N, C-alpha and C positions, 0 to 999 in steps of 0.2 A: 504494500500500500504506500505509494509515493506520497511525499508531503505536499498537500494542497488543501484548498478549501473547496467546499461544495455549495457555493452561494447560489449558483444558477438553478439547481434542482431543489436543494434543501437549504434555505438560507440560514437555518439554525444548526447546521452540522459542519464539523471541521475534522479533517483527517490529518494526522501528524505522524511523523516517524522520528523517534529519538533513539539513536543507536540502532539496535535490532528490534526495539519495541515499537509496534505499530498500533495506533489507536484511532477510533472514530467516535467522536463525542457529539451528542445532541443536547444542546443547551436548554431546549424547551422541555424535554422529558427528564433531563438529568441523568440520562443513561450514557454509559461508555462501553464500547466494544474494544477489546484488546486481542491482538493476534499473538498466539504463543507458538514459537517454532520448536519448543520442547516443553515437556511437562515439568521439567526442573524448576520452572518459574512459578509454580503454584503448589500449595500444600495439599497432600492427598486427602486429608480429612475434610478440608474445605471443599474440594472437588466432589468427593463422594457424598457429602451432605446434600448437594443439589440433586444428585442422582436419586438419593433416598426420598427427597421431598417431591420429586416429579412423578406424576402418574404415568408418564411415558418412559421412565428410566428403565434400562436393561443392564444385564451383566456386561454387555459390550461397551456401555458408556462409562464403566467404572475405571478409575485411575489405573488400576493394576493391569487390566486388559490392554488399555491404550499404551501403557509403558512397555508391555511385552511386544506390541506391534512396532513401537518406535525403536526399542533397543534390540530386540531379537530379530526383527526383519529389516530394520534400517530404513523404513519408509519415513520421509520427511514429514513432520507434523505442521499443520496450519490450524490449530485449535482456536476457536473463538470463545471468549468468556464475556459475559454481560454483567456489568456492575451498576448499582444505583447507590450513590452516596457511599461508595466503597463496599457495599454489601453485594456479595455474589448471588445473582438471581437467575443466571442462565449459562448454558454450555452448548457448544456446537462443535464436536470433535471432527477433524478432517485430516486426511493424509493425502500426499501426492504419490500416486502409483502409476504404473504403466498402463496405457490404453491398449488392450490386446490386439495383436496383429497390425500395429501401427508404430511409428517412431515417436508418437506423442504421449503425453501424460494426461491423467484426469485427476481432479481434486475430488475425493470421495469421502462420504460420511456413511459408513466407514468400510474398509476392506483390509483384512478379513473381518467379517462380522456384519453387524447392522448398526445404523446410527440414526441421525436426525436430530433436530434441535430440541433441547430441554429448556423450557422457558417457564419459570414458576410464577412470575408476576409481570405486569406491564407487557403482556404477550404481543399485542399488535405492534407497539413501538419497538420492542426488542426484535421481533421478526423482521421488521422493515430495516432495522439497523444492521443486523447480521447479514442479510441478503445483499445490502449495499457493500458491506465489507468483503463478502465473498466475491463479488464482481471484480474487485481490485486484485484479487489473488489469482484469477484465471488470466494469465498472460504468457507470452512466450510459447513454450512447448506445452503448457497446460491449457488445453483448449475446451474443457468441459467440466462442469460441476455436477456431481452425481450424489443423490441421496438414496441410500438403501435402508429401508425400514422393515422390521419384522412385526412390529406392533400395528395392527390395523387402526388403532386409535390415532395414528399419525395422519390418517385421511382427513382429519379436521382441518389440516393445512392445505388440502389439495387446491381449492379454489384460489386461495391467496397465492400459492406457488405458481399456478398456471397463469394468473394475472401478471406475475413477475417474469414470465417467459419460460417457465419450466414445462417440459413435456413429460407426460406420464403414460405414453403408449407402449413403452418397452414391456415385453412379456417374459415371464419366468414363473417358476412355481416350486413348491416344496410340499412334502407330505407331513401332516401333523396328526398325531394320534390323540384322541380324547381319552385320557386316563380316568376321568371322573366316572365313567360307566363301570369301573371295577374290573378286576383281572378276568373273572370267569366269562363275562360278556365279551371282553376284548379278545380273549382266546377263541371263543366260539365264532367271532366275526372274521377271523383270519382265514385265508384260503386253506383248502384241505392240504395242499402241499406244504404250507408253512407249519400247520399243526403237526403234520407227519414228521417234518424235519426236526421240530422241537422235541417231539417224543423220542426220536432216535438219538438226538443229542443228549437227552437225559439218561439214556441207557449206557453211554460211554463212561469210562473211568475218568471222571473230570472233577475239577474244583474251580470255582470262580472266587477270586480274592478281591476284596475292596482294598487296594494297595495304598499305602502311604505315598504321598508325592515327594520323592527324593531324587537326587541326581542319579542314583543307581536304578530306581524303577523307571525313570524317564529314559535313561539310556537303553534299558531293556525293551521298553515299549517302542522307542523310536526305531530300533532295528527292524522290527516287524512292520511298523507303520511305513517306513521307507520302502520295504519290500512290497507291501500292498499297493502303494502309490505307483511303483514301477509297473506292477501288474495291470493297473487300470490307466496307465499313461497320465497320471495326475501330477499336480505340483507338490513337491516335497519341501516342507518347511524345515529349516535347519534346527538342529537340536538346541541351539542357543535360544530359540523362541520358546520351546517347551520348558527349558530350564527357568526362563523368566516367569512362567506360570506358577512356579513354586510359591511366588509371592502372593498368589491368590488361591492357595490350596483349599480354603474354606468354600470356594466356588467351583471346585474341580472334583469329579468322581472318576477315579482311574480303576477300571475293572480289568483284571488279568485272568485269562483262562489257562489252566494247566490240564493237559490230557495225558494220562498215565505218567504224571509227574513232570512232564516237559511243557515248557511255556509254548502255547499255540497261538497266542495273539490277545489283543485287548482293545478296549474302547476308552477314549478320554472324552468325558462328557462335561459340558459347561452347565452349571446350575444357575439358571436365571431366576433367582428368588424374587426379584422385583415383579416378574410376570407369572410366577408359579409354573415355569416351563423348564424342561431340560433340553439342551441342544446337542445333537450328535454331530459334532464337527469333525472329529478325528477318529478314524477306525484303523486298527493295525492288525488285520486278519488276512495274511497272505493266502494265495490260492492253494498252497500245499495243505492248509488246515481245513479246506472245505469238506473233505471226506468225513471229518468229525462233526460236521454241522456246527462249527464253532461260532459263526455269526448268529445263527438262530438261538444257540444256547445263551450267548451273551445278551441278546435282546430279551429273551425270556426272563433272565435274572434281572435285567435293568428295569423292565416294565413293572415287575413286582416290587422292586426296591423303590421306584418312583412313587407308586401308589401308596406304599406303606409310609413314605415320608411326606405325603401331602401335596405332591405336584399334580397339576391338573392336565397338562399337555406334554407330549413328547414331540419334538421337532426333529425330523430325520435329516434336515439340511436340504441342500439343493436337490430337487427332483427333475429339474429341467421342464420341458414341455413336449417331450417326444415319447409317446406310448411305446415306440419300438425299441427304446433304449433299455438295456438290461438292468441298469441301476433303477430306472423308473419302475419296471415291473417288480423287482425285488422288494422295493419299499411299499408299493401299492398292495402287495399280497399280505402285508401286516394289517391291513384294514384302515389305514390312515386316509384322511381327506386331503385331496390336492387343493391347496389354496394358493392364490397368486402372490408373488412377491410384490412389494411396493417400491417402485423406482420413480424418481424424478430426475430429469437431466436438463441442464441449460448450457448450451454451447456458446462459443465466442467465435464469430467470424466465419468466413467461407470454408475454411479447412474442416470445421466440424460438420458443416452441411454436406460436404463431399463424403465424409466418413459415414454419416447417417444414411446417405443414399446407398453407399456400398454395402453397409450392414443389411439394409432392407433387401437388396438384390441377393445377397448371400443367403438370407433366411428364406427367400422365396424359391431360389433355384438350387440351393445347396452348394 
């Protein structure tokens, strides 16, 4: 955000840069938006207090998750905080990440994970101010701002965002399982092949362990996780990222499956206590363990654990929008509901228009 005033559009607003600190101040509302290029500039308790007070807060908004993304993955941060009379009233976390299949970048809230603005008071003025600040951050090779939200309550901002030039036509989805119905009904509603696989998995000489999150268990999990991601041609996050998650061990469930005493694979689950949801972001079950029905056995244990601990939904993560995809079918057979992801995108300049056109053609013709 270069130093300048905004008298033509908003006569009461002024943008300034002092060293690496960028601010946008609205004298009429008394609000100030500050851009943070690292979380080191703010206290974790102060940050998480806003997450706890916001109805829209998620585990992905928490300081520890954002710190893991910043430190473990090295994505440059562009977090916005909103203050009123020095009181922190809003957060809008963002990272700069690559735009797939292009040489350009996107500013996203957030990846990996889900984001969106958390505004506890003065919502209209705060949203106006943060969106103006965002527009100053999309320049050079950063050609689009993306908001990825998992909580459908973020739809309250849809009309406002569209009026500010954001497009919400992007399509994606994920499977979500309703745990409130109880385990017996959940099991009965699975496909017959899934029920059969779970029963066979129960017959094996196995043990599921709720493992403590340590560098040793992370290293053990990561080996199988990397093997699994190579099997599916997926992105392998470095072990440094997972080691950072030890700082939020109260929000992590690490399940490790042993078959005949040998480690066969595991799940690393994120506990979104803010929304009573568990997110299945990281699976470490390589194909060599499929004969033991390892994934089905882990899911069976996980669903029962989640219900016993009061969680209402289980989120399988990305399910895409292609019924012919194997991962889509695998998740669908557990009986989950396919719900749309919530995306908003606002590009800058003709480069983004060309990329949008290319993406549309690719989706149409493959």
